[in-house]
MARVOKE-927249 format. One line per 10 residues: number of its first residue (from 1); their letters; for each residue x, y, z of N, C-alpha, C, CB. Coordinates in steps of 0.2 Angstrom, whole numbers, m for minus. Glycine has a CB too. Layout:
REM residues N
NUM = A = X,Y,Z,X,Y,Z,X,Y,Z,X,Y,Z | ... $
REM end
This chain:
REM residues 396
1 = MTGEVAVLGA = m63,m26,m95,m56,m26,m93,m52,m22,m98,m53,m33,m92 | m47,m18,m96,m43,m14,m100,m37,m17,m103,m41,m8,m97 | m35,m23,m101,m30,m27,m103,m25,m28,m97,m26,m23,m108 | m20,m33,m98,m16,m35,m93,m9,m33,m95,m16,m43,m92 | m5,m32,m90,3,m31,m91,6,m36,m86,5,m23,m89 | 12,m38,m88,16,m43,m84,21,m40,m79,20,m47,m89 | 21,m43,m74,26,m41,m69,33,m45,m71,24,m42,m61 | 37,m41,m74,44,m45,m76,48,m46,m70,47,m41,m81 | 48,m41,m65,53,m41,m60,51,m37,m54,60,m39,m62 | 53,m39,m48,51,m36,m42,57,m36,m37,45,m40,m38 $
11 = GMHPWGKWGR = 58,m30,m34,64,m29,m29,62,m25,m24,70,m27,m33 | 66,m25,m18,65,m21,m12,72,m20,m9,60,m24,m7 | 72,m14,m6,77,m13,m1,74,m14,6,80,m5,m1 | 77,m18,11,75,m19,17,72,m12,21,80,m23,22 | 67,m13,25,64,m7,28,67,m7,35,57,m7,28 | 68,0,37,71,1,44,72,8,45,77,m3,45 | 77,10,49,79,16,50,87,16,49,78,19,57 | 88,17,42,95,16,40,100,22,40,95,13,33 | 97,28,41,100,34,41,104,36,34,106,34,46 | 101,34,29,104,36,22,99,39,18,107,30,19 $
21 = GFVEYGTKAA = 101,41,12,96,44,8,91,40,4,100,49,3 | 85,43,2,80,39,m2,83,36,m8,74,43,m2 | 87,40,m12,90,38,m18,94,32,m18,94,44,m21 | 98,31,m13,101,25,m12,97,19,m11,106,25,m6 | 92,20,m7,87,14,m6,83,12,m13,82,16,m1 | 81,17,m16,77,16,m22,81,13,m28,74,22,m25 | 88,15,m28,92,13,m33,93,5,m32,99,16,m33 | 94,3,m25,95,m4,m24,89,m8,m26,97,m5,m16 | 83,m5,m24,77,m9,m26,76,m10,m33,71,m5,m23 | 78,m4,m37,77,m5,m44,82,m10,m47,79,2,m47 $
31 = RAALADAGLE = 88,m10,m45,93,m15,m47,91,m22,m46,100,m14,m45 | 88,m23,m40,85,m30,m38,79,m32,m43,83,m30,m31 | 75,m27,m44,69,m28,m49,72,m30,m56,65,m23,m49 | 77,m26,m58,80,m28,m65,83,m35,m65,85,m22,m67 | 87,m36,m60,90,m43,m59,85,m48,m59,94,m43,m53 | 79,m47,m56,74,m52,m56,71,m53,m62,68,m50,m50 | 70,m48,m66,67,m48,m73,72,m51,m78,65,m41,m75 | 79,m51,m76,84,m53,m81,85,m48,m86,82,m60,m84 | 84,m42,m85,85,m36,m89,91,m32,m87,79,m32,m90 | 94,m29,m92,99,m24,m91,95,m17,m90,105,m23,m96 $
41 = WSAIQSVVGA = 98,m12,m87,95,m6,m86,94,m2,m93,100,m1,m82 | 99,m4,m98,98,m1,m104,92,m3,m108,104,m2,m108 | 89,m9,m106,83,m11,m109,76,m8,m107,82,m19,m108 | 77,m4,m102,71,0,m99,69,6,m103,72,2,m92 | 63,6,m106,61,12,m110,58,18,m106,56,9,m115 | 56,16,m100,52,22,m96,53,20,m89,45,22,m98 | 54,26,m85,55,26,m78,49,30,m75,62,28,m75 | 45,27,m70,40,31,m67,42,30,m59,33,27,m68 | 43,36,m56,45,37,m49,39,39,m45,51,41,m49 | 38,36,m39,33,39,m35,37,44,m30,30,33,m30 $
51 = NTVRCGYPGQ = 34,50,m30,37,55,m26,37,55,m19,35,62,m28 | 42,58,m15,42,59,m8,42,67,m7,47,55,m4 | 38,69,m3,39,77,m2,43,79,4,32,79,0 | 46,74,7,50,76,13,58,77,12,49,71,19 | 60,75,6,67,74,4,70,80,0,69,68,1 | 66,85,0,68,91,m4,67,91,m11,76,92,m3 | 69,95,m15,68,95,m22,69,89,m26,72,101,m25 | 74,85,m25,75,79,m29,69,74,m28,81,75,m27 | 66,74,m23,60,70,m22,54,71,m26,58,69,m14 | 54,78,m28,48,80,m32,49,77,m39,48,87,m32 $
61 = VAGATFARAL = 55,75,m41,55,72,m48,59,65,m48,60,77,m52 | 55,61,m45,58,54,m43,60,50,m49,53,50,m39 | 56,51,m55,57,47,m61,64,49,m63,52,48,m66 | 66,56,m64,72,58,m66,78,56,m61,72,65,m68 | 76,57,m55,81,56,m49,84,49,m50,78,57,m42 | 79,44,m51,82,37,m51,85,35,m58,76,32,m50 | 82,38,m63,85,37,m70,93,40,m70,81,41,m75 | 94,46,m66,100,49,m66,105,44,m62,100,56,m63 | 102,42,m56,106,37,m51,108,31,m55,102,36,m45 | 104,28,m59,106,22,m63,110,23,m69,99,19,m65 $
71 = GWQGARVTSV = 110,30,m71,114,31,m77,110,33,m83,119,26,m79 | 110,40,m85,106,42,m90,107,37,m96,108,49,m92 | 101,35,m99,101,31,m105,96,33,m110,101,24,m103 | 92,38,m109,87,41,m114,80,39,m112,89,38,m120 | 79,35,m107,72,33,m105,67,38,m104,72,28,m100 | 61,37,m106,56,42,m104,56,42,m96,49,40,m107 | 55,48,m93,54,49,m86,48,52,m84,60,52,m83 | 44,50,m79,38,52,m76,38,52,m68,32,48,m79 | 36,57,m65,35,57,m58,28,58,m56,40,63,m55 | 26,55,m51,19,55,m48,19,56,m41,15,49,m51 $
81 = YAACASGARA = 13,60,m38,12,60,m31,5,60,m30,15,67,m29 | 3,55,m25,m3,54,m23,m3,52,m15,m7,49,m27 | 1,55,m11,2,53,m4,3,46,m4,m4,56,0 | 0,42,1,1,35,2,m1,31,m4,m3,33,8 | m5,34,m9,m7,30,m15,m2,31,m21,m14,32,m17 | 4,35,m19,9,37,m25,11,30,m29,14,40,m22 | 13,25,m25,15,19,m28,10,16,m33,17,14,m23 | 4,16,m31,m1,13,m36,m2,18,m42,m8,12,m32 | m2,24,m41,m2,29,m46,3,28,m51,m3,36,m44 | 9,27,m48,15,25,m53,14,19,m57,22,25,m48 $
91 = IDTARAQILS = 11,14,m53,10,7,m57,5,9,m62,7,2,m52 | 0,12,m61,m6,14,m66,m3,18,m72,m11,18,m63 | 2,23,m70,5,26,m76,9,22,m80,9,32,m73 | 13,17,m77,17,13,m81,12,8,m85,21,9,m76 | 7,6,m82,2,1,m86,m1,5,m92,m3,m1,m81 | m3,11,m91,m5,15,m96,0,16,m102,m8,22,m94 | 6,17,m100,11,18,m106,12,11,m109,18,20,m102 | 12,6,m106,13,m1,m109,7,m2,m114,14,m6,m104 | 0,m2,m111,m6,m3,m115,m7,1,m121,m12,m3,m110 | m4,7,m120,m5,12,m126,1,11,m131,m4,19,m123 $
101 = GMADTVLVVG = 5,7,m130,11,6,m134,17,11,m134,8,6,m141 | 17,15,m129,22,20,m128,28,17,m126,20,25,m123 | 28,11,m122,34,8,m120,32,0,m119,36,11,m113 | 37,m4,m119,37,m11,m118,39,m13,m111,40,m15,m124 | 44,m9,m109,47,m11,m102,47,m4,m98,54,m14,m103 | 44,m5,m92,44,1,m88,46,m1,m81,37,4,m88 | 51,3,m78,53,3,m71,49,7,m67,61,4,m71 | 46,5,m61,42,8,m57,46,8,m50,35,6,m56 | 47,14,m47,51,14,m41,48,19,m36,59,17,m42 | 48,17,m30,46,21,m24,51,21,m18,39,20,m22 $
111 = SDAAPKGFFA = 53,26,m15,58,26,m10,57,32,m5,65,26,m13 | 58,30,1,58,36,6,63,35,12,51,36,9 | 65,41,15,69,41,21,64,45,26,76,44,20 | 60,42,30,55,45,33,57,48,40,49,40,35 | 54,53,42,56,56,49,54,52,55,53,63,49 | 57,53,60,56,50,66,49,52,69,61,50,72 | 45,48,72,38,50,74,33,50,69,39,56,78 | 27,53,71,22,53,66,23,58,61,15,54,70 | 20,57,55,21,62,50,17,69,51,18,59,43 | 20,74,50,17,81,50,19,85,44,20,84,57 $
121 = PAGGERPDDP = 14,90,43,16,94,37,22,98,38,10,98,35 | 25,100,32,31,105,33,29,111,36,34,106,26 | 34,115,38,32,122,41,30,127,36,38,124,44 | 28,133,39,26,138,34,18,139,35,27,137,27 | 16,144,32,8,146,33,5,144,26,7,153,34 | 1,139,27,m3,136,20,m10,135,22,1,130,18 | m14,140,22,m21,140,24,m25,136,19,m24,147,25 | m23,135,13,m26,132,8,m25,124,8,m25,135,1 | m20,122,12,m18,115,13,m22,112,18,m11,114,14 | m27,107,17,m31,104,22,m27,100,27,m37,100,19 $
131 = DWLRFRVLGA = m22,97,24,m18,93,29,m14,98,34,m12,89,25 | m12,104,32,m9,108,37,m14,111,41,m6,114,33 | m20,112,39,m26,115,43,m28,110,49,m32,116,39 | m28,104,47,m30,99,52,m25,99,58,m31,92,50 | m19,100,57,m14,100,62,m15,107,66,m7,100,60 | m15,113,62,m15,119,65,m22,121,68,m14,125,59 | m27,119,66,m34,120,68,m36,115,74,m39,121,63 | m35,109,72,m38,104,77,m32,100,81,m41,99,73 | m26,101,79,m21,97,82,m22,90,81,m21,99,89 | m25,88,75,m27,81,74,m21,77,71,m33,81,69 $
141 = TNPAYFALWA = m17,74,75,m11,70,72,m14,64,69,m6,68,78 | m10,60,65,m12,54,63,m15,49,68,m7,51,59 | m11,48,73,m13,43,78,m20,45,81,m8,42,84 | m22,51,82,m28,54,84,m34,51,80,m28,61,85 | m32,52,73,m37,50,68,m38,42,68,m35,52,61 | m33,39,69,m33,31,69,m38,29,75,m26,28,70 | m37,33,81,m40,31,87,m48,33,86,m38,35,93 | m49,38,82,m57,40,81,m60,34,77,m57,46,77 | m56,31,72,m59,26,69,m60,20,73,m55,24,62 | m55,19,78,m56,13,82,m62,14,87,m49,12,86 $
151 = RRRMAMYGDT = m63,20,89,m68,21,94,m75,20,90,m68,28,97 | m75,22,84,m81,21,79,m83,14,79,m80,24,72 | m78,10,78,m79,2,77,m81,0,84,m72,m1,75 | m78,2,89,m81,m1,96,m88,1,97,m76,2,101 | m90,7,95,m96,10,97,m102,6,92,m97,17,96 | m100,5,86,m105,3,81,m105,m5,81,m103,5,74 | m99,m8,82,m99,m15,81,m97,m19,87,m95,m17,76 | m95,m16,92,m93,m20,98,m86,m22,98,m97,m25,100 | m82,m20,93,m75,m22,93,m71,m20,100,m71,m19,87 | m66,m24,102,m63,m23,108,m55,m21,107,m64,m29,113 $
161 = AEDFARVKVK = m52,m19,112,m45,m18,112,m41,m25,110,m42,m15,118 | m44,m30,113,m41,m37,112,m42,m39,105,m45,m42,116 | m47,m37,101,m48,m38,94,m42,m34,90,m55,m36,91 | m41,m28,92,m36,m24,89,m29,m28,90,m36,m17,91 | m28,m30,96,m21,m33,97,m20,m39,93,m21,m35,105 | m26,m43,92,m25,m49,88,m23,m48,81,m32,m52,87 | m24,m42,78,m22,m40,71,m14,m39,72,m25,m33,69 | m12,m36,77,m4,m35,77,m1,m42,78,m3,m30,83 | m4,m46,82,m1,m53,83,0,m56,77,m5,m57,89 | m6,m56,73,m6,m60,66,m1,m57,62,m13,m59,63 $
171 = NAAAGAANPY = 0,m50,61,4,m47,56,12,m48,59,3,m40,55 | 13,m48,65,20,m49,67,22,m56,66,20,m47,75 | 18,m61,67,19,m67,65,21,m68,58,14,m72,67 | 18,m65,53,20,m65,46,26,m61,45,14,m63,42 | 27,m56,48,32,m51,47,39,m55,49,32,m45,50 | 38,m59,54,44,m62,57,48,m67,52,42,m66,63 | 44,m69,46,46,m73,41,48,m69,35,41,m78,39 | 48,m62,35,49,m58,29,56,m55,30,44,m53,28 | 61,m56,26,67,m53,26,68,m46,25,72,m57,22 | 63,m43,22,63,m36,20,59,m32,26,59,m35,14 $
181 = ARYRSPVTAE = 56,m35,31,52,m32,36,57,m28,41,48,m36,39 | 55,m23,44,59,m19,49,58,m23,56,56,m12,50 | 52,m25,57,51,m29,64,50,m36,62,45,m26,68 | 54,m40,65,54,m47,63,54,m52,69,60,m49,59 | 50,m50,74,49,m53,80,42,m54,82,53,m50,86 | 40,m60,83,33,m61,85,31,m57,91,31,m69,87 | 25,m55,92,22,m51,97,16,m55,100,20,m44,94 | 15,m54,107,10,m57,110,4,m52,112,12,m60,117 | m2,m54,113,m7,m49,114,m5,m46,121,m14,m53,115 | m2,m49,125,0,m46,132,5,m40,131,3,m51,137 $
191 = EVAASPVVAD = 9,m41,126,14,m36,124,11,m30,121,20,m39,120 | 6,m31,117,2,m25,114,m2,m22,120,m3,m28,109 | m5,m25,125,m9,m22,130,m4,m18,135,m12,m27,134 | 2,m21,135,7,m17,140,11,m11,137,12,m22,142 | 10,m10,130,13,m5,127,10,2,128,14,m6,119 | 13,7,128,10,14,130,4,16,126,16,19,130 | 0,19,129,m6,22,126,m4,28,122,m12,24,131 | m5,28,115,m4,34,111,m10,38,110,m1,31,104 | m15,35,108,m21,39,107,m27,34,109,m22,42,100 | m30,34,114,m35,30,117,m40,28,112,m38,32,123 $
201 = PLRLLDICAT = m41,22,110,m39,16,114,m33,12,111,m45,11,114 | m29,16,106,m24,13,103,m17,14,107,m23,15,96 | m14,8,107,m7,8,110,m1,8,105,m6,2,115 | 5,9,107,10,10,103,11,4,98,17,10,107 | 9,m2,100,10,m8,95,4,m9,91,11,m14,99 | m1,m4,92,m7,m4,87,m6,0,81,m13,m2,91 | m1,4,81,0,9,76,7,8,73,0,16,79 | 7,9,66,13,7,62,18,13,63,11,7,55 | 24,11,62,30,16,63,31,20,56,36,13,65 | 35,25,56,38,28,50,45,25,49,38,36,51 $
211 = SDGAAALVLG = 46,23,42,52,19,41,55,22,34,50,12,40 | 62,20,34,65,20,27,64,14,23,73,22,28 | 64,14,17,63,8,13,61,10,6,57,4,16 | 61,5,2,60,6,m6,58,m1,m9,67,8,m9 | 54,0,m14,51,m5,m18,51,m4,m25,44,m8,m16 | 52,m9,m30,52,m7,m37,49,m13,m41,60,m6,m39 | 47,m12,m46,44,m17,m51,46,m15,m58,36,m17,m51 | 47,m20,m62,48,m20,m69,42,m22,m72,55,m23,m72 | 38,m18,m76,32,m20,m79,33,m21,m87,26,m16,m77 | 30,m25,m90,31,m25,m97,24,m28,m101,36,m30,m99 $
221 = SMATARRLGM = 24,m28,m107,19,m30,m111,19,m38,m111,19,m28,m118 | 13,m41,m112,13,m48,m112,18,m51,m118,6,m51,m113 | 18,m47,m123,23,m49,m129,30,m49,m126,22,m45,m135 | 32,m44,m122,38,m44,m119,40,m50,m115,40,m37,m116 | 35,m51,m111,36,m57,m106,37,m64,m110,29,m58,m101 | 33,m65,m115,34,m71,m119,41,m71,m122,29,m71,m125 | 43,m65,m125,50,m64,m128,55,m66,m123,51,m57,m131 | 54,m64,m116,59,m66,m111,58,m73,m109,58,m61,m105 | 54,m77,m112,53,m84,m110,48,m85,m104,60,m87,m108 | 44,m80,m102,40,m81,m96,33,m83,m99,39,m74,m92 $
231 = SRPVRIRAVS = 32,m89,m98,26,m92,m101,20,m91,m96,26,m100,m102 | 21,m90,m90,15,m89,m85,17,m83,m80,13,m95,m81 | 18,m77,m82,20,m72,m78,14,m70,m73,23,m66,m82 | 16,m67,m68,11,m63,m64,9,m57,m68,14,m61,m57 | 2,m56,m68,m1,m51,m72,m5,m46,m68,m5,m54,m78 | m4,m40,m69,m8,m35,m66,m14,m34,m70,m5,m28,m65 | m20,m36,m67,m26,m36,m71,m31,m30,m70,m30,m42,m69 | m30,m26,m65,m34,m20,m63,m30,m16,m59,m40,m22,m60 | m31,m9,m60,m28,m4,m55,m34,1,m54,m22,0,m58 | m36,2,m48,m42,6,m46,m39,13,m43,m46,3,m41 $
241 = SVSPTHPRTA = m42,18,m45,m39,25,m43,m45,30,m42,m34,28,m48 | m50,27,m39,m56,31,m38,m56,37,m33,m62,27,m36 | m60,41,m33,m60,47,m28,m67,47,m25,m59,54,m31 | m68,50,m19,m74,50,m16,m80,53,m20,m74,54,m9 | m86,51,m17,m92,54,m20,m96,58,m15,m97,48,m23 | m99,63,m17,m103,67,m12,m110,64,m11,m104,74,m15 | m112,64,m5,m109,67,1,m105,62,5,m114,70,6 | m100,64,9,m96,59,12,m99,59,20,m89,61,12 | m101,53,22,m103,53,29,m98,50,34,m109,48,29 | m92,48,32,m87,46,36,m81,49,34,m86,38,36 $
251 = LDLPDIATDS = m78,54,38,m73,58,36,m66,55,37,m73,65,40 | m62,57,32,m55,54,32,m50,60,33,m53,50,25 | m44,59,35,m39,64,35,m38,66,28,m32,62,38 | m37,72,26,m36,78,31,m43,82,32,m31,83,29 | m49,79,30,m55,82,31,m56,84,38,m61,78,28 | m59,90,39,m61,93,45,m68,95,45,m56,98,48 | m72,94,40,m79,96,39,m82,92,34,m79,104,37 | m89,92,33,m92,89,28,m91,92,21,m100,88,30 | m94,89,16,m94,92,9,m97,99,9,m96,87,4 | m94,104,6,m97,110,5,m102,110,m1,m92,116,5 $
261 = APPGSPAADP = m107,106,m1,m112,106,m6,m118,105,m3,m110,101,m12 | m124,106,m7,m131,105,m4,m131,98,m1,m136,106,m9 | m135,97,4,m135,90,7,m139,86,3,m139,91,14 | m138,79,3,m141,74,m1,m141,68,3,m138,74,m8 | m144,62,0,m143,56,3,m136,53,3,m148,51,m1 | m135,49,8,m128,46,8,m127,42,1,m127,41,13 | m120,43,m1,m118,39,m7,m120,32,m7,m111,41,m9 | m122,29,m13,m123,22,m13,m117,18,m12,m127,20,m19 | m111,21,m14,m105,18,m14,m100,22,m10,m102,16,m21 | m99,21,m3,m95,25,0,m87,24,m2,m95,23,8 $
271 = FRPSIARAAY = m83,29,0,m77,29,m3,m73,23,m3,m73,35,0 | m71,21,3,m67,15,4,m69,9,0,m65,14,11 | m76,7,1,m78,1,m2,m78,2,m10,m85,0,0 | m78,8,m12,m78,9,m19,m71,8,m22,m80,16,m21 | m66,8,m18,m59,7,m21,m58,0,m23,m54,9,m15 | m60,m5,m19,m59,m12,m21,m64,m14,m26,m60,m16,m14 | m71,m11,m25,m76,m13,m30,m74,m11,m37,m82,m10,m28 | m71,m5,m38,m69,m4,m45,m64,m8,m48,m66,4,m45 | m59,m10,m43,m54,m15,m45,m57,m22,m47,m49,m16,m40 | m62,m24,m43,m65,m31,m44,m69,m30,m51,m70,m32,m39 $
281 = EEAGLGPEDL = m72,m25,m52,m76,m24,m59,m71,m24,m65,m80,m18,m59 | m66,m21,m64,m61,m21,m70,m58,m28,m71,m56,m16,m69 | m56,m31,m65,m53,m37,m66,m57,m43,m68,m49,m39,m59 | m64,m42,m67,m69,m47,m68,m69,m53,m63,m67,m50,m75 | m67,m51,m57,m67,m56,m51,m70,m53,m45,m61,m59,m50 | m71,m57,m40,m74,m54,m34,m70,m56,m28,m81,m56,m33 | m72,m54,m22,m68,m56,m16,m68,m64,m15,m71,m53,m10 | m73,m67,m17,m73,m75,m17,m67,m78,m21,m80,m77,m18 | m65,m74,m26,m59,m77,m30,m52,m76,m27,m60,m74,m37 | m52,m72,m22,m45,m70,m20,m42,m76,m16,m46,m64,m15 $
291 = SLAEVYDLST = m35,m76,m16,m31,m80,m12,m28,m77,m6,m25,m83,m16 | m27,m70,m7,m24,m66,m2,m25,m59,m3,m16,m68,m1 | m24,m55,2,m25,m47,1,m19,m44,5,m32,m45,4 | m17,m38,3,m12,m34,6,m16,m28,7,m5,m33,2 | m17,m26,14,m21,m20,15,m16,m15,19,m27,m22,19 | m19,m9,19,m16,m3,22,m17,m2,30,m18,3,18 | m13,m6,34,m14,m6,41,m11,m1,45,m12,m13,43 | m13,5,44,m10,11,47,m11,10,55,m13,18,45 | m16,7,57,m17,4,63,m21,m2,63,m21,10,68 | m21,m6,69,m24,m12,69,m32,m12,68,m23,m15,76 $
301 = ALELEWYEDM = m35,m6,70,m42,m6,69,m44,m4,62,m45,0,73 | m39,0,58,m40,1,51,m40,m5,47,m36,6,49 | m36,m10,49,m35,m16,45,m42,m20,45,m30,m21,48 | m45,m20,51,m52,m23,52,m57,m19,47,m55,m23,59 | m57,m13,47,m61,m9,43,m60,m11,35,m60,m1,43 | m54,m12,33,m53,m14,26,m56,m21,25,m45,m14,25 | m56,m26,29,m60,m32,28,m67,m31,25,m60,m36,35 | m70,m27,29,m77,m25,27,m77,m21,20,m81,m21,32 | m73,m16,19,m73,m12,13,m71,m16,7,m68,m6,14 | m67,m22,8,m65,m26,2,m70,m31,1,m58,m29,4 $
311 = GLCGPGEAAK = m75,m32,5,m81,m37,4,m79,m44,7,m82,m37,m3 | m74,m44,11,m72,m51,14,m77,m53,19,m65,m50,17 | m81,m48,21,m86,m50,26,m91,m44,26,m83,m51,33 | m97,m45,30,m101,m39,30,m99,m34,35,m108,m42,32 | m103,m29,35,m101,m23,41,m102,m26,48,m106,m17,40 | m97,m25,52,m97,m27,58,m94,m34,60,m103,m26,61 | m93,m37,54,m91,m44,55,m83,m46,55,m94,m48,49 | m79,m40,54,m72,m41,53,m69,m44,59,m69,m34,52 | m70,m42,65,m67,m45,71,m69,m53,71,m70,m42,78 | m75,m55,70,m77,m62,70,m72,m66,65,m84,m63,68 $
321 = LLREGATSLG = m71,m63,59,m67,m66,53,m60,m67,56,m67,m61,47 | m57,m62,60,m51,m62,62,m50,m67,68,m49,m55,65 | m55,m67,72,m55,m72,78,m55,m79,75,m61,m71,83 | m59,m80,70,m59,m87,67,m53,m89,63,m65,m87,62 | m48,m85,63,m42,m86,59,m42,m86,52,m39,m93,61 | m47,m84,49,m48,m84,42,m43,m79,38,m55,m81,40 | m41,m74,42,m36,m69,39,m29,m70,41,m38,m62,40 | m27,m76,44,m21,m78,46,m18,m82,41,m21,m81,53 | m11,m83,41,m8,m88,36,m11,m95,38,0,m88,37 | m13,m98,32,m16,m104,33,m24,m104,33,m14,m108,39 $
331 = GRIPVNPSGG = m26,m98,34,m33,m97,34,m36,m96,27,m35,m90,38 | m43,m95,27,m47,m95,21,m44,m89,16,m54,m94,22 | m43,m83,19,m41,m77,15,m35,m74,19,m47,m73,13 | m29,m76,19,m24,m72,22,m23,m65,20,m17,m76,21 | m23,m61,25,m22,m53,24,m16,m51,27,m28,m49,28 | m12,m48,23,m5,m45,25,m1,m51,27,m6,m40,31 | 0,m56,22,5,m61,24,12,m58,23,4,m67,18 | 13,m52,21,20,m49,21,22,m47,28,20,m43,16 | 17,m46,32,17,m43,39,14,m36,39,25,m43,40 | 13,m33,33,9,m27,33,13,m21,36,3,m27,37 $
341 = LASFGEAVPA = 10,m15,36,14,m9,39,15,m10,46,10,m3,38 | 12,m15,50,14,m17,56,21,m19,57,9,m22,59 | 23,m23,52,30,m25,52,35,m21,48,30,m32,49 | 32,m17,43,37,m13,39,37,m6,41,34,m13,32 | 32,m3,44,31,4,44,30,8,38,38,7,48 | 29,14,38,27,18,32,33,21,29,22,23,34 | 34,19,23,39,23,18,34,25,12,45,18,16 | 31,31,13,25,32,9,25,31,2,24,39,10 | 30,33,m2,30,32,m10,31,25,m11,35,36,m13 | 34,21,m7,35,14,m8,30,9,m6,42,12,m5 $
351 = QAIAQVCELT = 26,10,m2,22,5,1,17,2,m4,18,8,7 | 13,6,m8,9,2,m13,13,m2,m18,5,8,m16 | 19,0,m19,23,m4,m24,25,m11,m20,29,0,m26 | 27,m10,m14,29,m16,m9,23,m21,m9,31,m13,m2 | 17,m18,m9,11,m23,m8,11,m27,m15,5,m19,m8 | 12,m24,m20,12,m28,m27,18,m33,m27,12,m23,m33 | 24,m31,m24,30,m35,m24,28,m42,m20,36,m32,m20 | 24,m41,m14,22,m46,m11,17,m51,m15,19,m44,m4 | 12,m48,m18,8,m52,m22,12,m56,m27,3,m47,m26 | 17,m52,m30,21,m56,m35,24,m62,m33,26,m51,m38 $
361 = WQLRGQAGER = 28,m61,m27,31,m67,m24,26,m72,m22,35,m65,m18 | 21,m70,m19,16,m75,m17,13,m79,m23,10,m72,m13 | 11,m76,m28,8,m79,m34,13,m83,m38,5,m74,m39 | 20,m82,m37,25,m86,m40,27,m92,m36,31,m82,m41 | 24,m92,m29,26,m97,m25,33,m96,m22,26,m104,m28 | 35,m90,m21,42,m88,m19,42,m85,m12,46,m84,m24 | 37,m85,m8,36,m82,m2,39,m85,4,29,m80,m1 | 42,m91,3,45,m95,9,40,m97,14,51,m90,12 | 42,m95,20,38,m98,26,32,m94,26,42,m96,33 | 31,m89,23,24,m85,23,20,m87,17,25,m78,24 $
371 = QVAGASAGIT = 22,m92,13,19,m93,7,11,m95,8,22,m99,3 | 7,m92,4,0,m94,4,m1,m100,m1,m5,m88,2 | m3,m106,1,m3,m111,m3,m8,m110,m9,m6,m118,1 | m6,m112,m15,m10,m112,m21,m12,m105,m23,m16,m116,m20 | m8,m100,m21,m10,m93,m22,m11,m91,m30,m5,m88,m19 | m17,m89,m32,m18,m88,m39,m21,m81,m41,m23,m93,m42 | m23,m77,m35,m26,m70,m37,m25,m67,m30,m33,m70,m39 | m23,m60,m30,m23,m56,m24,m24,m49,m26,m16,m56,m22 | m26,m45,m21,m28,m38,m21,m24,m34,m16,m36,m37,m20 | m22,m28,m18,m20,m23,m13,m25,m18,m12,m13,m20,m15 $
381 = VNQGLFGHGS = m25,m15,m6,m29,m9,m6,m25,m4,m1,m36,m10,m3 | m25,2,m3,m23,8,2,m26,14,0,m16,8,2 | m25,19,3,m28,26,2,m23,31,4,m35,26,7 | m23,36,m1,m19,42,0,m23,48,2,m15,44,m6 | m20,53,6,m23,59,7,m26,62,1,m18,64,11 | m31,67,3,m34,71,m3,m38,67,m8,m29,75,m6 | m41,61,m6,m45,57,m10,m42,53,m15,m50,62,m13 | m36,50,m14,m33,45,m18,m35,38,m16,m25,47,m18 | m39,35,m20,m40,28,m19,m35,24,m22,m47,26,m21 | m33,18,m20,m28,14,m23,m29,6,m22,m21,16,m20 $
391 = SVVAVR = m30,3,m27,m31,m5,m27,m28,m8,m33,m38,m7,m26 | m24,m13,m32,m21,m17,m38,m24,m24,m37,m14,m16,m38 | m26,m27,m43,m27,m34,m43,m22,m38,m48,m34,m36,m46 | m19,m43,m45,m14,m47,m49,m16,m54,m49,m7,m46,m46 | m15,m58,m54,m17,m65,m55,m11,m68,m58,m23,m65,m59 | m11,m75,m58,m7,m79,m61,m11,m86,m63,m1,m81,m57 $
REM end
């Protein structure tokens, strides 16, 4: 283990389609996290912002953007980008600053004002950009990719459309109890089945929306937590940021071909399973020690894939785990008690931070109707384009 840092405060801006700028959302989330920590903005020594690429130049320097919005006070500023893993990279950067002694208090912020519909690359000719190429060459939108993974599960393991619908029903039930969620109504399996087909076999309610939203954390050293009177703070014990290993046998966006290297045997540790495994190794615990998990449910079928990649069950056993109720609130290992992206939608730079906010509230016992009883350890997992793995382990 490399050492723990304390979560001093957590805050969010509700997610939805608000029609305002990402700076406003992020500033509100930051102020909520500061208030939760009991700290003034002037006490923050460093700001790490998770970038968004859709909001023009200011989004490329998120650390400075939020420091300016809160009021220049001399703090160190850093900006990071790792697509959907940007929030976790921001957390890891803040953790490194704290553990190295560069700062005792760090504000981490991610915020976005997302476009309507599915994400697409910006215009222009960019033949060196694999994300641009998969749209230009293949016409492979995100929902098409999600559907390919769903079909793969159906072919390999016998998963059904009804299994995918169960994921949405579970997450919608949890999201209905989350005041920050965009969608706060229960959903039935019949409603999922009646929603329009987007990319067969996935329907509209199988796929997460794009959203506006923000999340923020105040992280600090354990000494700072004690100085603030926090005898048992939530601690971040591990942050995983692995990349893939050659050769890759299951392709992810924006890949459109296999590795351009000599062929070899499949990697012993495929990419997605390696993300959580690295976090477990650093944290010194395993899936059997978890109380809950927050996973990156871009689609219902992808949530099932994460169950297996996190080691919650063996290959092909995810649907069975779901049917047994093990991953529902009240089950053995609740997954996405926040409601997940199914209830929030994607606000790309914020979502990995939002996952840790949920772990924080759950581990503190502050999650209200969605509280996981006796929560003591949790994990987040998500994945960013271009080989960015992301997983955080928090304990109390």
